[in-house]
N, C-alpha and C positions, 0 to 999 in steps of 0.2 A: 780426510775422512772418507771420501767417495771411494778411494782405492781400497780401503779396508772393507767397506761394505760390499764391494763387488765380490769379495772372497766368500761372503756368507752363502750365496746361492749354491756353489758347488758343495759346500759342507752340508747345507740343509738337504740338498738332493741325495747325498749319500746316506745321511742319517734317517731321512723320513720318506723316501720314495715308496717304500712298502706300505706306509700309512696313507698313501694316496695324495700326499702333498706335493705340489709342483712348485719348484723354486727356480726363479730366473733373476738375472740382473737386467734391468731395462734401461735403455738409453733413448729418451724421447726426442732428443735433438732440440732445435730452437722452436719453442711454442709460445707465441705472444699471448698473454692473458689480458683480460680487461684491465686489471691493475697495472700491468707493465705498460700497456698502451696509454693509459691515463697518466701515469707518471712521466712518460716520454713527452706527451702533449703538454703537461704542466711545466716541465722543465724547459721546453723549447729546444731541446737537444735531439738531433737526429744523428745517431751514430752510424747510419747506413747499413744496419743489420739486414734490412729487407733486400738490399742490393747484393749483399755478400753471402747470405745464408738462405737456404730454402727453409721456409717456416711451415709448420703444420698447425692446424687448429686443434683445440683439445678434443674435438670429435674424432679427428683422424687418429690421435693417440689412443683414445678410448676404444675405437674399432680394432686397433692392433692388439690392445690388451685383451679385449673380448675374444678375438680370434685365438690368441695364445692360450688363454685359459680354458677354452671350450672345445678345442679340436685335438685330434690325435696327432696332428702334424707337429705338435709341440715337442715331441720326443727328441728331435734333433737339437733343440735349444735348451733342454733342461740342464740347469746348472751352468749356463753360459750367459754371456751378454747378448741381448737382443736389441738391435737397432730398429726401433719401432717405425720410423718413417720409411726406412728401406723396405721393411716387410709390408707395410701398408701399400706402398707403391707396387712392389713386386707382385702382390696378390690381389691388387685392385680392390682393396677392402672398402674404399670410399669412392663411389662413382664420381668422376670428374676431378679427382685430386691425384696428382698435382695438376694445376690448370695449364701451366706452360713450362717448357724446359727452362732450367736454371741458366742464367746468363753467365758467361765467363767474366771474371773481374780481372782487369789488368792493373798492375801497380806501376806507378812511374817513379 
């Protein structure tokens, strides 16, 4: 389903750009929510996601979406997939995020 949905943004962009509608496909990356953290704590299972993947808070993703929706810099992304964590980091949208460089994970 996700693959099909990502095709919607380019079509919407072509059909409705002149109407002032901005269309993007967004990829938030790993975002732990209160619910997912509570479920992980309740299950007692640690899948090591924090060790393997950079996570962002919902606030980071919200800042990236706000930037995308309210600036003219979005023209290069219209109708495309936007990796929100990458843009938040690249543009320093949230001061102090990310806190530290991601550690390399070695597989044995």
